[in-house]
DSSP file (Angstrom, degrees, kcal/mol; ACC not computed):
  #  RESIDUE AA STRUCTURE BP1 BP2  ACC     N-H-->O    O-->H-N    N-H-->O    O-->H-N    TCO  KAPPA ALPHA  PHI   PSI    X-CA   Y-CA   Z-CA
    1    1 A M              0   0    0      0, 0.0     2,-0.5     0, 0.0     0, 0.0   0.000 360.0 360.0 360.0 127.9    0.0    0.0    0.0
    2    2 A I        -     0   0    0      0, 0.0     2,-0.5     0, 0.0     0, 0.0  -0.813 360.0-155.4 -96.7 130.6    1.4    3.4   -1.0
    3    3 A I        -     0   0    0     -2,-0.5     2,-0.0    42,-0.0     0, 0.0  -0.899  13.6-130.5-108.2 130.2    0.7    6.3    1.4
    4    4 A S     >  -     0   0    0     -2,-0.5     4,-2.6     1,-0.1     5,-0.2  -0.267  26.9-107.3 -71.4 164.5    0.7    9.8    0.1
    5    5 A F  H  > S+     0   0    0      2,-0.2     4,-2.2     1,-0.2     5,-0.2   0.908 121.7  49.3 -56.5 -45.0    2.7   12.5    1.8
    6    6 A T  H  > S+     0   0    0      2,-0.2     4,-2.0     1,-0.2    -1,-0.2   0.924 111.9  47.3 -63.7 -46.0   -0.5   14.1    3.1
    7    7 A E  H  > S+     0   0    0      1,-0.2     4,-2.5     2,-0.2    -1,-0.2   0.883 110.5  54.4 -62.6 -37.7   -1.8   10.7    4.4
    8    8 A G  H  X S+     0   0    0     -4,-2.6     4,-2.4     1,-0.2    -2,-0.2   0.910 107.8  47.9 -63.2 -43.4    1.6   10.1    6.0
    9    9 A R  H  X S+     0   0    0     -4,-2.2     4,-2.5     2,-0.2    -1,-0.2   0.885 110.6  52.6 -64.9 -37.7    1.5   13.4    7.9
   10   10 A R  H  X S+     0   0    0     -4,-2.0     4,-2.5     2,-0.2    -2,-0.2   0.940 109.9  47.7 -62.7 -46.3   -2.0   12.6    9.1
   11   11 A I  H  X S+     0   0    0     -4,-2.5     4,-2.6     1,-0.2    -2,-0.2   0.911 111.9  51.1 -60.0 -42.3   -0.9    9.2   10.4
   12   12 A A  H  X S+     0   0    0     -4,-2.4     4,-2.7     2,-0.2    -2,-0.2   0.907 110.1  48.9 -62.4 -42.5    2.0   10.9   12.1
   13   13 A R  H  X S+     0   0    0     -4,-2.5     4,-2.5     2,-0.2    -2,-0.2   0.908 112.1  48.4 -64.5 -41.8   -0.2   13.4   13.7
   14   14 A E  H  X S+     0   0    0     -4,-2.5     4,-2.1     2,-0.2    -2,-0.2   0.901 112.3  48.8 -66.5 -39.5   -2.6   10.8   14.9
   15   15 A S  H  X S+     0   0    0     -4,-2.6     4,-2.2    -5,-0.2    -2,-0.2   0.918 110.9  50.7 -64.0 -42.6    0.3    8.7   16.3
   16   16 A A  H  X S+     0   0    0     -4,-2.7     4,-3.1     1,-0.2     5,-0.3   0.916 108.1  53.2 -60.6 -42.9    1.6   11.8   18.0
   17   17 A L  H  X S+     0   0    0     -4,-2.5     4,-2.7     1,-0.2    -1,-0.2   0.923 108.8  49.3 -57.4 -45.5   -1.8   12.4   19.6
   18   18 A K  H  X S+     0   0    0     -4,-2.1     4,-2.1     2,-0.2    -1,-0.2   0.902 114.3  44.4 -63.5 -41.9   -1.9    8.9   21.0
   19   19 A I  H  X S+     0   0    0     -4,-2.2     4,-2.5     2,-0.2    -2,-0.2   0.936 115.5  47.1 -68.5 -46.1    1.6    9.2   22.5
   20   20 A L  H  X S+     0   0    0     -4,-3.1     4,-2.5     2,-0.2    -2,-0.2   0.872 110.8  53.3 -64.1 -36.8    0.9   12.7   23.9
   21   21 A Y  H  X S+     0   0    0     -4,-2.7     4,-1.7    -5,-0.3    -1,-0.2   0.949 111.0  45.4 -61.4 -49.8   -2.4   11.5   25.3
   22   22 A A  H  X S+     0   0    0     -4,-2.1     4,-2.2     1,-0.2     5,-0.3   0.896 114.3  49.2 -61.6 -40.4   -0.8    8.6   27.1
   23   23 A H  H  X S+     0   0    0     -4,-2.5     4,-3.0     1,-0.2    -1,-0.2   0.879 107.0  55.4 -67.3 -37.3    2.0   10.9   28.4
   24   24 A D  H  < S+     0   0    0     -4,-2.5    -1,-0.2     1,-0.2    -2,-0.2   0.863 113.7  41.4 -62.7 -36.3   -0.5   13.4   29.6
   25   25 A L  H  < S+     0   0    0     -4,-1.7    -2,-0.2    -5,-0.1    -1,-0.2   0.842 130.2  24.3 -80.5 -35.0   -2.3   10.8   31.7
   26   26 A A  H  < S-     0   0    0     -4,-2.2    -2,-0.2     1,-0.2    -3,-0.2   0.613  82.7-168.5-109.1 -14.7    0.8    9.0   33.0
   27   27 A N     <  +     0   0    0     -4,-3.0    -1,-0.2    -5,-0.3     2,-0.1  -0.248  39.6 107.5  53.8-144.1    3.6   11.7   32.9
   28   28 A G  S    S-     0   0    0      4,-0.1     2,-0.5     3,-0.0    -1,-0.1  -0.444  81.9  -5.3  76.8-152.3    7.1   10.2   33.5
   29   29 A D    >>  -     0   0    0      1,-0.1     4,-1.3    -2,-0.1     3,-0.9  -0.670  54.5-149.8 -84.9 122.7    9.6    9.8   30.7
   30   30 A I  H 3> S+     0   0    0     -2,-0.5     4,-2.3     1,-0.3     5,-0.2   0.829  97.4  62.5 -60.7 -31.9    8.3   10.7   27.2
   31   31 A N  H 3> S+     0   0    0      1,-0.2     4,-2.5     2,-0.2    -1,-0.3   0.825  99.5  54.2 -65.4 -30.1   10.7    8.1   25.8
   32   32 A V  H <> S+     0   0    0     -3,-0.9     4,-2.9     2,-0.2    -1,-0.2   0.910 108.0  49.4 -66.7 -42.3    8.9    5.4   27.7
   33   33 A R  H  X S+     0   0    0     -4,-1.3     4,-2.5     2,-0.2    -2,-0.2   0.915 112.4  48.0 -62.6 -42.4    5.6    6.5   26.1
   34   34 A I  H  X S+     0   0    0     -4,-2.3     4,-2.5     2,-0.2     5,-0.2   0.946 113.3  47.0 -62.4 -48.3    7.2    6.5   22.6
   35   35 A S  H  X S+     0   0    0     -4,-2.5     4,-1.7     1,-0.2    -2,-0.2   0.912 112.6  49.7 -60.8 -44.2    8.7    3.0   23.2
   36   36 A N  H  X S+     0   0    0     -4,-2.9     4,-2.4     2,-0.2     5,-0.5   0.916 110.1  51.3 -61.5 -43.0    5.4    1.7   24.5
   37   37 A Y  H  X>S+     0   0    0     -4,-2.5     4,-2.7     1,-0.2     5,-1.4   0.953 113.4  42.8 -60.3 -49.7    3.5    3.0   21.6
   38   38 A Y  H  <5S+     0   0    0     -4,-2.5    -1,-0.2     1,-0.2    -2,-0.2   0.731 115.6  50.9 -73.3 -19.6    5.8    1.5   19.0
   39   39 A S  H  <5S+     0   0    0     -4,-1.7    -1,-0.2    -5,-0.2    -2,-0.2   0.858 129.1  13.2 -78.8 -37.1    6.0   -1.8   21.0
   40   40 A Y  H  <5S+     0   0    0     -4,-2.4    -3,-0.2    -5,-0.2    -2,-0.2   0.743 131.0  28.5-114.0 -29.5    2.2   -2.3   21.4
   41   41 A F  T  <5S+     0   0    0     -4,-2.7    -3,-0.2    -5,-0.5    -4,-0.1   0.562  81.8 105.5-121.4  -9.3    0.1    0.0   19.2
   42   42 A S      < -     0   0    0     -5,-1.4     2,-0.2     1,-0.1    -4,-0.0  -0.270  50.8-150.3 -73.9 163.2    1.9    1.0   16.0
   43   43 A N    >   -     0   0    0      4,-0.0     3,-1.7     1,-0.0    -1,-0.1  -0.659  38.1 -84.5-121.7-178.1    1.0   -0.5   12.7
   44   44 A D  T 3  S+     0   0    0      1,-0.3     3,-0.1    -2,-0.2    -2,-0.1   0.724 124.3  61.3 -62.2 -20.9    2.9   -1.2    9.5
   45   45 A N  T 3  S+     0   0    0      1,-0.2     2,-1.9     5,-0.1    -1,-0.3   0.693  81.8  84.7 -78.6 -18.5    2.4    2.4    8.3
   46   46 A D  S <  S+     0   0    0     -3,-1.7     2,-0.3     4,-0.1    -1,-0.2  -0.318  72.9 102.0 -83.2  56.4    4.2    3.9   11.3
   47   47 A T  S >> S-     0   0    0     -2,-1.9     3,-1.5    -3,-0.1     4,-0.5  -0.857  73.1  -8.3-131.7 167.2    7.7    3.6    9.8
   48   48 A G  H 3> S+     0   0    0     -2,-0.3     4,-2.5     1,-0.3     5,-0.2  -0.195 129.4   8.8  55.7-123.5   10.2    5.8    8.1
   49   49 A V  H 3> S+     0   0    0      1,-0.2     4,-2.5     2,-0.2    -1,-0.3   0.846 131.3  54.4 -61.6 -37.1    9.1    9.3    7.4
   50   50 A I  H <> S+     0   0    0     -3,-1.5     4,-2.4    -5,-0.2    -1,-0.2   0.947 111.2  44.0 -64.2 -47.7    5.9    8.8    9.3
   51   51 A K  H  X S+     0   0    0     -4,-0.5     4,-2.5     1,-0.2    -2,-0.2   0.902 112.1  54.3 -63.6 -40.3    7.7    7.7   12.5
   52   52 A E  H  X S+     0   0    0     -4,-2.5     4,-2.0     1,-0.2    -2,-0.2   0.924 111.1  44.0 -60.2 -45.5   10.2   10.5   12.0
   53   53 A Y  H  X S+     0   0    0     -4,-2.5     4,-2.3     2,-0.2    -1,-0.2   0.882 110.6  55.4 -70.5 -36.2    7.5   13.2   11.8
   54   54 A T  H  X S+     0   0    0     -4,-2.4     4,-2.9    -5,-0.2     5,-0.2   0.942 109.9  46.8 -56.3 -47.4    5.7   11.6   14.8
   55   55 A L  H  X S+     0   0    0     -4,-2.5     4,-2.6     1,-0.2     5,-0.4   0.863 108.0  55.5 -66.4 -36.2    8.8   11.9   16.8
   56   56 A I  H  X S+     0   0    0     -4,-2.0     4,-1.9    -5,-0.2    -1,-0.2   0.940 113.4  42.3 -58.9 -46.6    9.4   15.5   15.7
   57   57 A L  H  X S+     0   0    0     -4,-2.3     4,-2.8     2,-0.2     5,-0.3   0.951 117.4  44.7 -66.1 -49.9    5.9   16.4   17.0
   58   58 A V  H  X S+     0   0    0     -4,-2.9     4,-2.4     1,-0.2    -2,-0.2   0.942 119.2  40.4 -63.4 -49.3    6.1   14.4   20.2
   59   59 A L  H  X S+     0   0    0     -4,-2.6     4,-2.3    -5,-0.2    -1,-0.2   0.866 115.7  52.1 -70.5 -34.6    9.6   15.5   21.2
   60   60 A G  H  X S+     0   0    0     -4,-1.9     4,-2.1    -5,-0.4    -2,-0.2   0.928 111.6  45.6 -65.8 -45.4    8.9   19.1   20.1
   61   61 A V  H  X S+     0   0    0     -4,-2.8     4,-0.7     1,-0.2    -2,-0.2   0.926 112.9  51.5 -62.2 -43.8    5.7   19.4   22.1
   62   62 A N  H >< S+     0   0    0     -4,-2.4     3,-0.6    -5,-0.3     4,-0.3   0.911 111.9  46.4 -59.8 -42.7    7.5   17.8   25.1
   63   63 A E  H 3< S+     0   0    0     -4,-2.3    -1,-0.2     1,-0.2     3,-0.2   0.866 125.0  30.5 -67.4 -37.4   10.4   20.3   24.8
   64   64 A H  H 3X S+     0   0    0     -4,-2.1     4,-2.7     1,-0.2     5,-0.3   0.166  83.0 118.6-108.9  16.2    8.1   23.4   24.4
   65   65 A K  H <X S+     0   0    0     -4,-0.7     4,-3.1    -3,-0.6     5,-0.2   0.865  72.7  53.2 -55.8 -43.4    5.1   22.2   26.4
   66   66 A E  H  > S+     0   0    0     -4,-0.3     4,-1.7    -3,-0.2    -1,-0.2   0.936 114.1  41.6 -60.4 -47.1    5.2   24.9   29.0
   67   67 A D  H  > S+     0   0    0     -3,-0.2     4,-1.8     2,-0.2    -2,-0.2   0.900 115.7  50.2 -66.9 -41.1    5.2   27.7   26.4
   68   68 A I  H  X S+     0   0    0     -4,-2.7     4,-2.4     1,-0.2    -2,-0.2   0.917 109.4  51.2 -63.9 -43.0    2.6   26.0   24.3
   69   69 A D  H  X S+     0   0    0     -4,-3.1     4,-2.5    -5,-0.3    -1,-0.2   0.863 106.0  55.1 -64.4 -35.0    0.4   25.5   27.3
   70   70 A K  H  X S+     0   0    0     -4,-1.7     4,-2.5    -5,-0.2    -1,-0.2   0.905 108.7  48.8 -62.5 -40.1    0.6   29.2   28.2
   71   71 A I  H  X S+     0   0    0     -4,-1.8     4,-2.2     2,-0.2    -2,-0.2   0.923 109.9  51.1 -64.9 -44.1   -0.6   30.0   24.6
   72   72 A I  H  X S+     0   0    0     -4,-2.4     4,-1.3     1,-0.2    -2,-0.2   0.932 112.4  46.5 -59.1 -46.2   -3.5   27.5   25.0
   73   73 A V  H  < S+     0   0    0     -4,-2.5     3,-0.3     1,-0.2     6,-0.2   0.912 111.0  52.8 -62.5 -43.0   -4.5   29.1   28.3
   74   74 A E  H  < S+     0   0    0     -4,-2.5    -1,-0.2     1,-0.2    -2,-0.2   0.879 116.9  37.3 -60.5 -39.3   -4.2   32.6   26.8
   75   75 A Y  H  < S+     0   0    0     -4,-2.2     2,-1.0     1,-0.1    -1,-0.2   0.530  98.3  81.7 -95.6  -7.0   -6.4   31.9   23.9
   76   76 A S  S >< S-     0   0    0     -4,-1.3     3,-1.6    -3,-0.3    -1,-0.1  -0.778  75.8-147.1-103.0  93.4   -9.0   29.6   25.5
   77   77 A E  T 3  S-     0   0    0     -2,-1.0     3,-0.1     1,-0.3    -3,-0.1  -0.347  75.8  -3.5 -63.0 130.5  -11.4   32.0   27.2
   78   78 A N  T 3  S+     0   0    0      1,-0.2     2,-0.5    -5,-0.1    -1,-0.3   0.690 106.2 115.3  62.5  22.6  -12.9   30.7   30.4
   79   79 A W    <   -     0   0    0     -3,-1.6     2,-0.4    -6,-0.2    -1,-0.2  -0.985  55.4-148.8-124.7 127.1  -11.1   27.3   30.1
   80   80 A E    >>  -     0   0    0     -2,-0.5     3,-1.5     1,-0.1     4,-0.6  -0.742  25.0-126.3 -85.2 141.8   -8.5   26.0   32.5
   81   81 A I  G >4 S+     0   0    0     -2,-0.4     3,-0.9     1,-0.3    -1,-0.1   0.847 108.3  55.7 -61.1 -35.1   -6.1   23.7   30.6
   82   82 A D  G 34 S+     0   0    0      1,-0.2    -1,-0.3     7,-0.0     4,-0.1   0.664 104.7  54.5 -72.4 -14.7   -6.7   20.8   33.1
   83   83 A R  G <4 S+     0   0    0     -3,-1.5    -1,-0.2     2,-0.1    -2,-0.2   0.519  87.9  98.5 -96.0  -6.7  -10.4   20.9   32.5
   84   84 A M  S << S-     0   0    0     -3,-0.9     2,-0.1    -4,-0.6    -3,-0.0  -0.399  92.9 -87.3 -73.3 156.3  -10.1   20.6   28.7
   85   85 A L     >  -     0   0    0      1,-0.2     4,-2.8    -2,-0.1     5,-0.2  -0.435  35.0-128.2 -59.0 137.4  -10.6   17.2   27.1
   86   86 A T  H  > S+     0   0    0      1,-0.2     4,-1.9     2,-0.2     5,-0.2   0.876 109.8  52.6 -57.7 -38.0   -7.3   15.5   27.1
   87   87 A V  H  > S+     0   0    0      2,-0.2     4,-2.2     1,-0.2    -1,-0.2   0.957 111.0  45.0 -62.5 -51.4   -7.7   14.8   23.3
   88   88 A D  H  > S+     0   0    0      1,-0.2     4,-2.7     2,-0.2     5,-0.2   0.923 111.4  53.5 -60.0 -45.4   -8.4   18.5   22.5
   89   89 A R  H  X S+     0   0    0     -4,-2.8     4,-1.7     1,-0.2    -1,-0.2   0.890 112.6  43.6 -58.2 -41.7   -5.5   19.7   24.7
   90   90 A N  H  X S+     0   0    0     -4,-1.9     4,-2.1    -5,-0.2    -1,-0.2   0.801 110.7  53.5 -80.1 -28.5   -3.0   17.4   22.9
   91   91 A I  H  X S+     0   0    0     -4,-2.2     4,-2.4     2,-0.2     5,-0.2   0.934 110.7  48.8 -64.4 -45.9   -4.3   18.2   19.5
   92   92 A L  H  X S+     0   0    0     -4,-2.7     4,-2.8    -5,-0.2     5,-0.3   0.898 108.5  55.2 -59.3 -40.3   -3.9   21.9   20.3
   93   93 A R  H  X S+     0   0    0     -4,-1.7     4,-2.2    -5,-0.2    -1,-0.2   0.951 112.1  39.6 -61.1 -51.1   -0.4   21.2   21.6
   94   94 A F  H  X S+     0   0    0     -4,-2.1     4,-2.2     1,-0.2    -1,-0.2   0.874 116.7  51.1 -71.3 -32.0    0.9   19.5   18.4
   95   95 A A  H  X S+     0   0    0     -4,-2.4     4,-2.6     2,-0.2    -2,-0.2   0.919 111.4  46.7 -69.0 -42.3   -0.9   22.0   16.1
   96   96 A I  H  X S+     0   0    0     -4,-2.8     4,-2.4    -5,-0.2     5,-0.2   0.886 109.8  55.1 -66.2 -37.4    0.5   25.0   18.0
   97   97 A F  H  X S+     0   0    0     -4,-2.2     4,-2.9    -5,-0.3     5,-0.5   0.940 109.7  47.0 -57.9 -46.2    3.9   23.4   17.8
   98   98 A E  H  X S+     0   0    0     -4,-2.2     4,-1.8     1,-0.2    -2,-0.2   0.931 111.6  50.7 -60.7 -45.4    3.5   23.1   14.0
   99   99 A L  H  < S+     0   0    0     -4,-2.6    -1,-0.2     1,-0.2    -2,-0.2   0.882 120.1  35.3 -60.5 -38.5    2.4   26.7   13.8
  100  100 A L  H  < S+     0   0    0     -4,-2.4    -2,-0.2    -5,-0.2    -1,-0.2   0.845 131.9  20.1 -84.7 -35.6    5.3   28.0   15.8
  101  101 A Y  H  < S+     0   0    0     -4,-2.9     2,-0.7    -5,-0.2    -3,-0.2   0.552 106.4  68.4-121.2 -10.3    8.2   25.7   14.8
  102  102 A I    ><  +     0   0    0     -4,-1.8     3,-1.2    -5,-0.5    -1,-0.2  -0.780  50.0 173.6-118.5  89.9    7.6   24.0   11.5
  103  103 A E  T 3   +     0   0    0     -2,-0.7    -1,-0.2     1,-0.3    -5,-0.0   0.721  69.4  70.7 -68.8 -23.8    7.6   26.6    8.8
  104  104 A E  T 3  S+     0   0    0      2,-0.1    -1,-0.3     1,-0.0    -2,-0.0   0.684  87.1  74.9 -70.7 -15.9    7.4   24.2    5.9
  105  105 A I  S <  S-     0   0    0     -3,-1.2    -3,-0.1    -7,-0.2     5,-0.1  -0.865  88.8-124.1 -99.8 120.5    3.7   23.4    6.7
  106  106 A P    >>  -     0   0    0      0, 0.0     4,-1.7     0, 0.0     3,-1.1  -0.347  20.7-122.2 -60.1 139.9    1.3   26.2    5.8
  107  107 A P  H 3> S+     0   0    0      0, 0.0     4,-2.6     0, 0.0     5,-0.2   0.854 111.1  58.8 -52.8 -38.5   -0.7   27.3    8.9
  108  108 A I  H 3> S+     0   0    0      1,-0.2     4,-2.6     2,-0.2     5,-0.2   0.854 104.7  51.1 -62.3 -33.5   -4.0   26.4    7.2
  109  109 A V  H <> S+     0   0    0     -3,-1.1     4,-2.7     2,-0.2     5,-0.2   0.937 110.1  48.3 -68.1 -46.8   -2.9   22.8    6.8
  110  110 A S  H  X S+     0   0    0     -4,-1.7     4,-2.1     1,-0.2    -2,-0.2   0.918 115.2  45.7 -58.7 -43.9   -1.9   22.5   10.5
  111  111 A I  H  X S+     0   0    0     -4,-2.6     4,-2.3     2,-0.2    -2,-0.2   0.937 113.9  47.3 -67.1 -47.2   -5.3   24.0   11.5
  112  112 A N  H  X S+     0   0    0     -4,-2.6     4,-2.5    -5,-0.2    -2,-0.2   0.896 112.5  49.7 -62.7 -40.3   -7.3   21.8    9.1
  113  113 A E  H  X S+     0   0    0     -4,-2.7     4,-2.5     2,-0.2     5,-0.2   0.920 110.4  50.3 -64.5 -42.9   -5.5   18.7   10.1
  114  114 A A  H  X S+     0   0    0     -4,-2.1     4,-2.3    -5,-0.2    -2,-0.2   0.907 111.1  49.3 -61.3 -41.9   -6.1   19.5   13.8
  115  115 A I  H  X S+     0   0    0     -4,-2.3     4,-2.3     2,-0.2    -2,-0.2   0.931 111.6  48.3 -63.6 -45.9   -9.8   20.0   13.1
  116  116 A E  H  X S+     0   0    0     -4,-2.5     4,-1.7     1,-0.2    -2,-0.2   0.899 113.2  46.9 -63.0 -40.7  -10.1   16.7   11.2
  117  117 A I  H  X S+     0   0    0     -4,-2.5     4,-2.7     1,-0.2     5,-0.4   0.869 110.1  54.5 -69.1 -35.4   -8.3   14.8   13.9
  118  118 A G  H  X S+     0   0    0     -4,-2.3     4,-2.4    -5,-0.2    -2,-0.2   0.885 106.6  51.3 -62.6 -39.0  -10.5   16.5   16.5
  119  119 A K  H  < S+     0   0    0     -4,-2.3    -1,-0.2     1,-0.2    -2,-0.2   0.889 114.5  44.1 -62.8 -38.7  -13.6   15.4   14.6
  120  120 A K  H  < S+     0   0    0     -4,-1.7    -2,-0.2    -5,-0.2    -1,-0.2   0.898 130.7  18.9 -74.7 -42.1  -12.3   11.8   14.7
  121  121 A Y  H  < S+     0   0    0     -4,-2.7    -3,-0.2    -5,-0.1    -2,-0.2   0.640 115.7  62.5-108.9 -17.8  -11.1   11.6   18.3
  122  122 A G  S  < S-     0   0    0     -4,-2.4     2,-0.1    -5,-0.4    -3,-0.0   0.043  84.1 -91.5 -93.1-158.0  -12.8   14.4   20.1
  123  123 A N    >>  -     0   0    0    -38,-0.0     3,-1.1     1,-0.0     4,-0.5  -0.393  51.6 -78.9-107.7-170.4  -16.4   15.1   20.9
  124  124 A V  T 34 S+     0   0    0      1,-0.3     4,-0.3     2,-0.1     3,-0.2   0.757 130.2  47.7 -65.4 -23.9  -19.0   17.2   19.0
  125  125 A E  T 3> S+     0   0    0      1,-0.2     4,-2.4     2,-0.1    -1,-0.3   0.600  88.1  87.3 -89.6 -12.8  -17.6   20.5   20.4
  126  126 A S  H <> S+     0   0    0     -3,-1.1     4,-3.1     1,-0.2     5,-0.4   0.885  83.1  55.8 -57.4 -43.5  -14.0   19.6   19.6
  127  127 A K  H  X S+     0   0    0     -4,-0.5     4,-2.5     1,-0.2    -1,-0.2   0.942 113.1  39.7 -55.9 -52.6  -14.1   21.0   16.0
  128  128 A R  H  > S+     0   0    0     -4,-0.3     4,-2.7     2,-0.2     5,-0.2   0.912 116.9  50.3 -65.3 -42.5  -15.3   24.5   17.0
  129  129 A F  H  X S+     0   0    0     -4,-2.4     4,-1.9     2,-0.2     5,-0.2   0.944 115.0  41.8 -61.5 -50.6  -13.1   24.6   20.1
  130  130 A I  H  X S+     0   0    0     -4,-3.1     4,-2.7    -5,-0.2     5,-0.3   0.928 115.9  49.6 -63.6 -47.1   -9.9   23.6   18.3
  131  131 A N  H  X S+     0   0    0     -4,-2.5     4,-2.7    -5,-0.4     5,-0.3   0.923 109.6  51.5 -60.0 -46.0  -10.7   25.8   15.3
  132  132 A G  H  X S+     0   0    0     -4,-2.7     4,-1.6    -5,-0.2    -1,-0.2   0.919 114.8  41.1 -59.8 -45.9  -11.4   28.9   17.4
  133  133 A I  H  X S+     0   0    0     -4,-1.9     4,-2.5    -5,-0.2     5,-0.2   0.954 117.6  45.7 -68.4 -49.8   -8.2   28.7   19.4
  134  134 A L  H  X S+     0   0    0     -4,-2.7     4,-2.8     1,-0.2     5,-0.2   0.877 109.8  54.7 -65.4 -37.0   -5.9   27.8   16.5
  135  135 A D  H  X S+     0   0    0     -4,-2.7     4,-2.1    -5,-0.3    -1,-0.2   0.929 112.2  43.7 -60.8 -45.0   -7.4   30.4   14.2
  136  136 A N  H  X S+     0   0    0     -4,-1.6     4,-1.9    -5,-0.3    -2,-0.2   0.886 113.7  50.4 -69.4 -38.8   -6.7   33.2   16.8
  137  137 A V  H  X S+     0   0    0     -4,-2.5     4,-2.3     1,-0.2    -2,-0.2   0.940 111.6  48.9 -61.6 -46.2   -3.2   31.9   17.5
  138  138 A Q  H  X S+     0   0    0     -4,-2.8     4,-2.5     1,-0.2    -2,-0.2   0.888 108.2  53.5 -63.4 -40.1   -2.4   31.8   13.8
  139  139 A K  H  X S+     0   0    0     -4,-2.1     4,-2.1     1,-0.2    -1,-0.2   0.914 111.7  45.5 -61.0 -43.2   -3.6   35.3   13.3
  140  140 A D  H  X S+     0   0    0     -4,-1.9     4,-2.2     2,-0.2    -1,-0.2   0.858 111.0  52.0 -71.2 -34.5   -1.4   36.6   16.0
  141  141 A I  H  X S+     0   0    0     -4,-2.3     4,-1.5     2,-0.2    -2,-0.2   0.919 109.6  50.9 -64.0 -42.2    1.6   34.7   14.8
  142  142 A K  H  X S+     0   0    0     -4,-2.5     4,-0.7     1,-0.2    -2,-0.2   0.909 110.1  49.3 -60.8 -44.1    1.0   36.2   11.3
  143  143 A K  H >< S+     0   0    0     -4,-2.1     3,-0.9     1,-0.2    -1,-0.2   0.911 109.1  52.7 -61.4 -42.7    0.9   39.7   12.8
  144  144 A D  H 3< S+     0   0    0     -4,-2.2    -1,-0.2     1,-0.2    -2,-0.2   0.798 105.1  55.3 -64.9 -29.3    4.1   39.1   14.8
  145  145 A K  H 3<        0   0    0     -4,-1.5    -1,-0.2     1,-0.2    -2,-0.2   0.666 360.0 360.0 -78.8 -15.7    5.9   38.0   11.6
  146  146 A K    <<        0   0    0     -3,-0.9    -1,-0.2    -4,-0.7    -2,-0.2   0.484 360.0 360.0 -79.5 360.0    5.1   41.2    9.8
């Protein structure tokens, strides 16, 4: 089965979400979460470029989590980060990481991918919640770059 570049990035984002979700619940060493994921839950598609991008997202979010979480709190009106759905919180984390640190991906792609993954793994409100925060974050990032 041949996977397109776009499908590969989607798989990587979903894998990153699963690892970040597990890490969010259990804390500890992120490398243990990565190892557990690839030992027990990965599939044949989680290799090569897909695994590489998954690791970029997971390790990048882990490294910048404090700053990313501050951004989430700043843009999520009347929501404490610990009260958000774990799925939504971690989708926002990897999407904001992409917006801030991965210039090769257009912001609209990061936002649309986060929304689609939110539809798949979140609840009925996830799409609006994720879109609202990421849209505002992206607008301010755009202003700052001018």
